[in-house]
N, C-alpha and C positions, 0 to 999 in steps of 0.2 A: 231418512226423512226427505224424500224427493221434493216435497212441497214446502220445505222450510226455507225461508228467505230471511237473512240477517242484515238488518240495516245499520249495523255498527262495524267497527274495525275488528280484524283478526289480531289476536295477541302476537302472532308471529311477525307482524309488520313492525310493531314498535320495538321488539327486541333487537332488530337489526340496527335501528337508529341508536339504541342504547349502547350496543356493541361498538358502533362507529364512534360514539362519544368517548367511550372508555379507551379505545385505541388511539384517538386523537390526543388525549392527555397522557398517554403512556402508562396507564395503570395496569398492573399485572394480576391483581387479585380483587375480587368483589365478594360481598356477602349478601345474599338475597334475604329480605325480611318480608314474610308473607303470612296471610291468614291460613289456618288449617282448614281450608274449605276447597271445594272444587274450583272456585274462582281463583283462589290463591295458588293452588298447586298446578293449575292448568298452564301457567306461563313457564314453569320450570323446564320442560323438555325443549321448548323453543329457545329459552334463554341459554341453556347449557350448550346447545348446538351453535348458537351465534357466538358465544364466548370462546368455544374451541377453535373456531375459524380465525380468531385474532390472537390465539395463544394466551388467553386469559384463563384464570383458574378460580374455582369456587372452593375455598378451604373449609367453609362452614355454612350451614343453612340455619337461619333463625326462624323457627315456626312458632307463631303466636296462636294459642288455642282460643276458641270462641269463649271459653269459660275463664280465661286468664283475667286476673284482677290487676289493679294498678301496681300492687306489690310484685306480682309475678312478672309484669312487664319491666319493672325497675330492676329486678334481679337479672333478667335476660340482657338488659342494656349494660349492666355492670360486667356481665360476662363478655359481651362484645368489646367493651372498653379495654379488657385485659389482653385482647388479641392484637396482632400486628396490623391487620387489615383495617383501613379507615374508609373504605368505599362501601356504601350500603345502597341497595336497590330496594325500595319499598313498594310492594304490590299488595295493597290492602283496601278494604272498604273505607269510606270517608270517616265513619265513626271510629273505627279502630285506629286509623292513621292519625286522627286528631289527638287521641289519647297517647299514642306512641311519641309524637313530636313534643307534646307537652312534658312527658316524663324525660325525654331525651334532653330537653333544655335544663331540667332540674338536675340531671346526672352529669351535666357539663360536657355533653357530646355535641352541642351546637356551637363549638368554638373552632378556633383555627386548627387546621390539619384534618378535619373531618369532611367527608363528601357524602351528601344525601341526594339520591336520584329517585324521583317518583314517576310511576308509569302513567299512561294517559287516563286510566280509570279514575285517578285522583286529580291529575292536572286538568282534565276537561271540565271539572266542576269546582275548580279552586275559587272561582268568583262567588260561589254559593256558600263557601265556608265562613265561619265566624271570624271577624277581623282579629280577635285575640289568637285564634289558631293559626291564622296566616302569619301573624307577628312571630309566633314561636317557630315558624318554618323558615325564618330568614336565612338566606344562603343556599336554600334547596334549589336544585335544577330539575326540570321535568320535561316530559315529552307529551305534547297534546296535538290534537287534530287542528290543522290550520283552517280557519274560516276567513275567507277573503272579504274585505269590506265592499258593501254595495248600497245603493240608495234603497233598494227593496228591504234590505236587512235593517237599515236605520229606521225606516218608516214602520216596519213591523215591530221593532223593539219599543218604539214610543207607544204604539197602540197597545202592546202587550203589557207594558209597565202600568199604563193607565187603567186597564181592565183589572190587573192584579191588585192595585191599590184599592179599587172599588170593592173587589170581592174580599180583600183581607186588610181592612183599615187598621187593625190593631198590630199587625206585624211590622217589623223594622224594614226599612227600604233597602237593606244591603242585598237582598235576594235578587239575583239577576237571571236572565234567561240563559240556560246552559246549552252546551252543544247537543245534549240529548234531546232537549226540547226542539231544537232546529231540525235534528234528524227525524223526530216524530212528525213534525209538520211536513217535511219533504216526503216522508213515507206515505202519508195520507194522500198527498198530491200524486205520487207515483201510482198508488192503487186506483185513485179516481180516474186518472188519465188512461190507465190500462183497461178499466171497466168500460169507459166511454169508447175506447177504440174497438173493442170486440162487440159492442152493442148489447150489453146486458140490460134489458128493460124489464123483463118479467122474472119474478123469482121462481125458478124451476129447480130449486134445490131439493135433494132427497135427504130427509132426516133419518138418522139411525136410531135404533132402539138401544137404550142404555139402562143400566141397572141403577139402583138407588145409591150405591157407594162408588159410582164411577166418578172420574175427574171431569172438570169442565171442558177439557179438550174433546172428550168423547161425546159431549152433547152438541158439538158443532155439526152443522149440516155439510153434506158432500155436494160441492158445486158440480153441475154437469159441464160447466165451461172451465173447469180447473186447468187442463193442459193449455188451453188458449190464453187464459188469464195469466198463468205463470210465465208463458212465453212473452206476453206483452209487458209484464212487469220487468222481466230480466232485460228485455231489449230497449226499454224506455230509458233514455238518457237526456237529462235536461239540467239547467243551472237553477238550483233552488236557493233557499236562504243560507244553507250550509256550504254552498259552493257547487262544484260539479257533482251531481248525484248520479251514480252509476252502480247498478246492482248486478253486474256481470259476475258469473259463477255463484250467483245467489248470495252474495255478500257485498258490502259496501267497499268500493275500490278507493284507495287513498292516493291522492296526487302529491301531497306534501305534508310533512309534520313540522311543527314549530317547537323550538327549544326555548324554554322560558326560565327565568331566574326570579325567585321570590325575594322581594326587597320591600321592607317596611310592611305595610298592610295591603300590598298589591304585588303585581309581578311585572317584569319587563322583558321585552323581546331580546333574544340572544342571536338566533339564527334559524335557518331552515335545513331540513333534510328531506331528500327525495329518494324514492325507491330505485330510480334509474341511475342517478348520479351521486347518491350519498350526500355528504356535505360538500357544498360548492366552495370549499376553502380548505386550507391545510394550516395546521399550527406550526410555527417555527420551533426551534429548540427550547426557547424560553416559555413556550406555551401561551404567550400573551398576544404578541403581534400576529396579525393574520395576513396571509397573502392569497389573493384570489383574482380572477378576471375582473376587469373594471365593470362588466355588466352585472356581476353578482353582488348581492347585498353583503355588507361586512358583518362579521360576527362580533357582537359587542363583548367587551370584557365582562367576566363574571365576578360578582361580589359573593365570595364564599362565606361559610359560617364564621362568625367572629369578625365580620366586616373586613375580611382580608381579600386583597386583590392578587395575592401570590397563589399560583396553582399548587394545590396540595400534592405531596408525593404519593399519597394513597396508602401509606403505611407508616407506622411509628414503632419504636421499641415498646414492648409491653410495659404497662404501668407497674405491673407486679415484679418485673425483672430488674435487678440492680445492675448486673454486668453480664455481657455475653461470654460464654465459655469458649476459649480459644485453645484447641488441642495442639500440642507441640511434640515433635518426635526428634530425639537426639540423632544426629547424622554421624556417619563415619567420618565425615569431613566437618570439623567444628567451624570451619570458615562459613558454612551455610547455616547451621543451627546447632546450638549447644545449650543444654538445659542444666539447671542446678537448683538446689533448695536454699532458701534464705534461712540461716541458722536461728534467727530471732523470730520471724513471723511464720516460718515454715511455708511461705508462699513460693510458687514456682517462678524462677527467673530464667530468661532466655536471651540469647545473643546470637549474632551472626548476620549474614547477608539477607537471608529470608526475613528475619525479624526486623531489620532496618527498613526493608521495603514495605513490610506490613505497617509498621508504625508511621512511616512517612505517608502511606496511603490514608491512614486514619486521620492524620492531620489535615489532609486535603479534602476530606468529606465536608459537605455543606451543613453537617449537623454533628453534635457530640455523640461519640460512640464509646461508652465505658466497656471495658473488657478485662478479663483476667486469664492468665495462662494456666493450663492444666497439662501436666506431663502425661504422656502415654504410658500407662502401666500395663505390662503384659500379664501380670499376675491377676489383677482385678478384672481385666477384660478376657482372660483365658484365651489369649491369642498367641500366635507364633512370633509376633513382633514385626511382621512384614508390613510394608506400606499399604498393601491391600487391606489388611486388618485395621490399620490405623485410619484409613479413609472410611472404612465401613462403620466406625464408631460415630461418624456424623449422621449416617443413615439411621443408626440406632438412637439418635438424639442424646448421646452422651456429651457431644460437643456441638456447639452452634457453628463452629468453623474449625478447619484443620489447616495449619500453615506449616511450611517447611519445603524441603527439596522433593516435592511430590510431582511426579510426572503425570501428565494428562494421558490417560489410557481409555480405550473404548469400553472395556469391561467395567471400569470405574464410573463412567458416565451413566450407567444404568441406574445408579442409586444416589449419585450426588451431581451437583453442577460445579464446574470449574470457572474461575476467573480467566482472563486472558493471561498468557504466559509472560513471565518476567525475565526469562533467560532464553538463550538460543537453544535450538533443538538438534537432535541427532545422536546416533549411537555409533561409536568407532572402536578400533582396537589399539591397544598399546603393545608394541612388539619391540624386541631388542634390535639393534642395528649391528651390521657386520661390515668388515672391510671387503671391498670388491675391486678386483684388478680388471681394468678395461683393456682388452686385447684387440681392440678395433684398430687396424692399420691405417684407417683413413680418418682417425679422430682429429688430425690436424686441420681438416677442412671444416669441422663443426663450428669453430668460433665465428665464421662468417656464413651468412646465408647464401643460397645460390644466386640470388639477385645481386648481393654484394660482391661476390666473386666476379660475376659477369660485368658489372658496372666498373669495377676497379681495372679489369683487364682492358675494357674498351677505352677508358680514360688514359690508361698507360700507353696504348698504341696511338691514340689521338694526339697526346702531348708529344710523343717522339716524332711523329710525322710533321707536326707543325714546327717544331724546333728545326728539323732537317730542312723544311722549306724556307724558314727564315734565314738560315745560314747559307743555303744555296743561292737564294735571291740576293743575299748581301755580298756574294763573291768570295765566300770562304774557300781558299785554295785547297783545303783538306777534303772538300766535297766535289772537286772537278771530275768530269767524266760522266758517262751514262750510269743509270741506276743499276746496281749489282748487289750480290749477296753481301759484299763488303759494306756497302752503304746501308743495307738493311740492318746489319749489325751495329752500324753507327747510330741508326735511329733508335734501336733498343738501348744503346749505350748512353745516348743523350737523355733518355727518360729516367735513368737511374743516377747518373753521376753528373756533377757540374764541375767542369774543368775550364777555368777562364782562358787558358792558353789555347783551347780548341774552339771556344765560342767568341765570335767577333762582333755579333749584333747585340746591341744593348737590350732590345726587346726579348731576345732569347734568354738572356740572363735573368731578366725580371720574371719571365714565364717559368724558368727552371727553379727560381727561388720559391715561387708560390707552390709549384708541384712538390718540391722537397718538403715544404711544410705539411702538405696533405699526406705525403708518405710517412712523415714522422708521427703524425697523430694516428694514422691508420695502423702503423706498426706497433705503437705503444698500446693501442686499444686491443689489437689482436693478441699481444703478449699477455695482457691482463686477463682477457676473457679465456684464453687457453689455459693459463695457470689456474684460474678459478674453476674451470671445468674439470681439470685433472684432480684438483683438491676435493671438490664436492663429490665427485663420482667415486671417491674412495670408500664412501659409506652408503649402505643400502639396507632396507628392512629385511629381516629374515623371512617374512611372509607378507604377502600383499592381498591374499584372498582367503576369507574365512572358510570357504568351501574346500579349499585345499587342506586346511587343518582337519575338517570333518572327514575327508577321504583318508587322510593319513592316520586317523585315530589319535590325534594329539590331544593333550589336556588343555583346557581353557579355563580361565577364572572369571569371576564376576563379583559384584558387591552383594554381600549377604542381605537378603530381604528384598532385593530389587526384582523387578519384573523381567530382567535380562535372562533369568534362568528359564522361564517359559519361552522366551524368544530363541534361545539356543536349542531347546528341545524341538521347537518348530523347524529349525534349520536342519535338524537330523542328528544332533549330538546325543550320544548315550549319556544317561545320568551319571554313570561312573566316570565319564570323561569331563564332567563339569565340577569345578571346585569353588566353593564360596570363601570369601575373605572379608575381613572387617575394616581394616585400616590401610592407609597408604604404605605403611611399613611392611605390612603383610604382602601387599602387592609387589613391592620391591624384592622381597625375599623370594617370593614365588617365581618371579621372572628371572632372578639370578640363578635359581636352581633348575633352569630349563634342561630337560633331558635327564634329570636326576630325581630322587625321591622327593615328592612334595612340590615339584616345580610344574610350571605351565609354559606353554609355548606362546600364549598371548592372553591378554586381559580384554574383556569386552565390557566397556563402561560407557556412560553417557558423556557427551562432550564437555560439560562443565566440570565433571570429576576428572577427566583426562587433563584439562588445563591445570587444575590444582596439582595433580600428580607430576606433570612435567615441570611445573614451576619449582617443585621441591627436588626432583631427581632429573637434573638437566642432561646428564651425559649417559649415553648408552641406550636410550629409548627414543622412540618416535611414534607419532600417531598415524594410523592408516585408516582411511575412510573419510567421511562417514559411510558405514555399510548399511545403515538403517535410519530412517527419518522418524522423529518423534515430535510431539507438540511442545515440549519444553516443560519447565517447572511452573506450577500455579498453586493457588489456594483452593481448597474444597469447601463448598457450602451445601446446605440442604437443597433439595429440589425446589425450584421456584422461589428461592429466597429473595426477598426484596433488596437485600444488601448486595446481591451479585452485580447488578448494573452499576451501582454507585462505586463499589470497590474496583471493579474493572476499569471504570472511567478514571479513577484516581491512579491506578497502576499505569494506564496508558499515558497519563500526564507525566508520570515519573520517567518512564522509559523513553519518552520523546525529548526529554530535556537533559540537562547536565547532571541532574541528581543521580541517575543510575550510574554514570561514569565515576562520580565521587564515591559512591557506595562500593562499587566493584574494586576501585583502587584501595579502599580501606581494608577489604577482606581477602582479595585475591592477588592483586598486583604487588602488595607490600613485601612479600617474601619471594617474589618471582626472580628467576635468573635466566639469562638468555641461553638457549640451547645451542651450543657451539657446533654440535654435530647434527644439526637439522638437515634432514634429507631433502634436498631441493635440486632443481635442474637449472643450470645457468643458461640464460637465454643467449642465442647467437646474435651477433651484430647485424643489423639489417641495413639496406640501402638508404632507408629513410633517416636512420641515425646520422648518416654522413651526407645527407642531401645538401646541407648548406655549404660544406667544403667542396663538394663536387660542382655545385653551382658556381662557386667562386673561381675555381680553376678553369672551368669551362668558359666563363665570361672572359677571363684574362687571356686564355689561349685564343679564343675566337677574335677578340679585339686586336691582339697583336698581329694575327694573320691578316686581318682586314686592313690594318694600318700599312703594313708592308706592301700588300697587293695594290692598294690605292696609290702609294708613293711611286711604285714602279710603273704603274699605268700613267701617272703624271709625267714621269721622266721619259717614258716612251713617246708620249705626245710631243714633248719638247724636242726630242731627237728627230722625229718626223718633220717637224717644223724647220729644223736646221737644215736637213737634207733638201727640203723644198727650196730654201733660200739659196743653197749652193747651186741647184739646178738653174736658178734665175740669174746666176752670175754674181751673187753676193756671198762669196765664200768667206771663210774666216780671214781676218786681217793678218798680214804678215809683218813681221818686224825683223829687219836685217836679213830678209830672204828666208826666214824660218817661220814655221807655223806655230802659234801659241795655243795649244789645245790640251795642255796637261790638266787643267781644271775640269775639262769635260770628262776625262777618264775617271777622275776621282768621284764625279757625281754619279757615274753609271753603276757604281757598286752599291747603290741603295743608301748611301749616307751612313753606313754602319762602321766604317774604318775609324780607328782612333785618331784623334787630331795629332797626337805625338808621333804617329807612324805614317803620316801622309807621304804619299809617293813623291819622289823627286822627278821633275819633268826634265827630260833631256831633249834638246832640239837637235835633230839629225839633218844632215843635208838630204836633199830630195833624192834623186836617183844616184846610183853608183856610189853608195856610201861605203867608205873604207872601214872594215871592222876594227882596224887598229885604233880608230878614234874612240872606240868604246873603252879602251884601256884607261883613258883619262877620266872616266866617270868616278864620282865619289863612291867609296866602298863602305862608308859607315851607315848608310841608310838600309832599313830593313826591307823596303820595297822600292823598286825602280820601275817607273813607267816609261816605256820606250814608245815613241811615236815615230814610225818610220815608214818609208815606202820602198825600201830596198828589197831585194830578193832574198838576202841572207844576212842575219845578224848574229855575231859571235858574242856570247855573254858568259863570263866566268868560265871560260874553257869549253863551252858548249855551243852548238850551232842550232839555231831555231829557224825553221822554214816558216815564214809568215806571208810569203807571196806579196801581194800589193795591198793587204788589209792591215788594220790596226791590231797590234798584239800587245798583250799585257803579260809581263814576266814577273 
């Protein structure tokens, strides 16, 4: 129909605004309620596409026949009431919608928890409805075309109301001008302006011949100016009473839609939606407070059915259901889940870590959730007892939920949804450990890292050199003469041993004391690390790679009913090499019989099972891996279950707090024992571990060297000053013809000599000193300082050539 122009909105426009509204409030399921007409069905394709884009689902369609009576509508409403979904989209004529909301109020479906959304076909004419009908629609939200206010619209409304009252004096004044009337008025203006533009003055239309039974459309004349007139209408854009009037693409273009909320006998503005930007706001987690740019208009809070201001969840437990059916599966590890029958009531009882987490999650839900446990019966379900069959019962609607040590697997997500995991993930191996003899001849180097060895040697050499310098500058007679291999050995000797009879400088002894402390700590740490390394390396796993087992054709075991069997087949194991077991005791026996009948070389289990096994059997086994990553244990629910988000949020609240630790201690850690043969690698000592000690000895060494160098430099300056005074004729004072300079010699040794061993100063005659005079010197002093100017001095049986210089003996 190339000449058909629609001056109303396309239904595909409003469904996007409805989908945005559903997404903003977090609703996952909606039920459309519509007339069984072309008008009612026409919106469905657009609505389904829009809902799919936001991951929303239509679990049921409520179709109201044109011949439906009040009783039929009431029966349909009761049917809707028994479902979980509480969000309804009404797309009906005003007459049918009035009857629907009246009956919905009688059925108790206009109360708290329900959500009713009306399309623009009804929202655009809500002002024209009977006030009693509007009152029955309290809490309804709707989408309507936005008509901006203008002076022209106000003037026209006054004139139209006056004319309507004159023509219909007996009708009540509640009838108002609807948006359809404004569109009709603007459409006539658009046609008139287009005709005026192309200059249609004379009627030159060609009438068609039509039969007696033809429709009224066939009786219309064909305009010779049709193409020009159509082009003028489509290109004509102006601001009319309804706002911007634009018929581009031969249909009315929408600039903004208005969200309204029916309250009392009228409606109130909630917000706007635009095709380009969507909602100019976003709801926060509570769904009430709004955040948006300052230039945008705020979205007002909605008063929902039942005069509630709390955003409905969009779903409720069915009114006909008493309790949800929770399927439980007895695990090989009763610590996770164990089921039994009550002897009195015959009800299923369950306990374990999985049960405690589920019950704690139910307590944290914002609503009451009645439930009952139902044990997984392999006879009734005609299944093999595997976890795949157990989860599949949820898809078959035998259970509303399945809980236990259920691993999240890709193939299972095809027919159920999983909550977030409540345990860690991963698949690993349990293998026996064996003694291992380490034949590495350089193992003694491993307790220290390369950096530690290098740093220790450098500080060893540095400390020895500094001690040697301190003693040499202090006049230690043991270090006289030029530097040689003998003195190099002394340097190394000083770095290891502290002998007071060989060290005369006080600073040297302080330095060696600090260095000895560092060596003591380093030696003890090296001994402890080396011993630990030798002890730990005595044990090692018998196998570290599962692919080696597959190549060797070894037997491996797994937990019966687990998906591990399929995983091992994917790796390449033959079915004859894979053996299932049921209990931890069976696992222990199988590993103990390695290499014999019925034994396995390794067990492939999930990490939570391995922790429980090693907690019971501490010695002789270790974990290798993980060799494969998995998503962990979770609960299974039907696809698109409204409980999924709530339970996942509650589980997340548990795992982030202290509750999960207490639950795990109750079921897992209470019987645990520490594995003394844990295979581990002892870490080597690094340079950073001893950084503080090396910094201490480095500071002491450097400071000691600096002090001695500065003191000697100071004494050297004093000596130069004394020589200068002698050259000026102010030599040292004489007493009885002898020079008193013994104190000077004592100062030249750096001040390191002990006070008790001070040198005795002997005054000698100036030239031609007789060596016999030396025989009268006291013999009980350890050091004798001789100041002489003779050519030869005999001391204790020896002759020392000193020339004319000062000599110290």
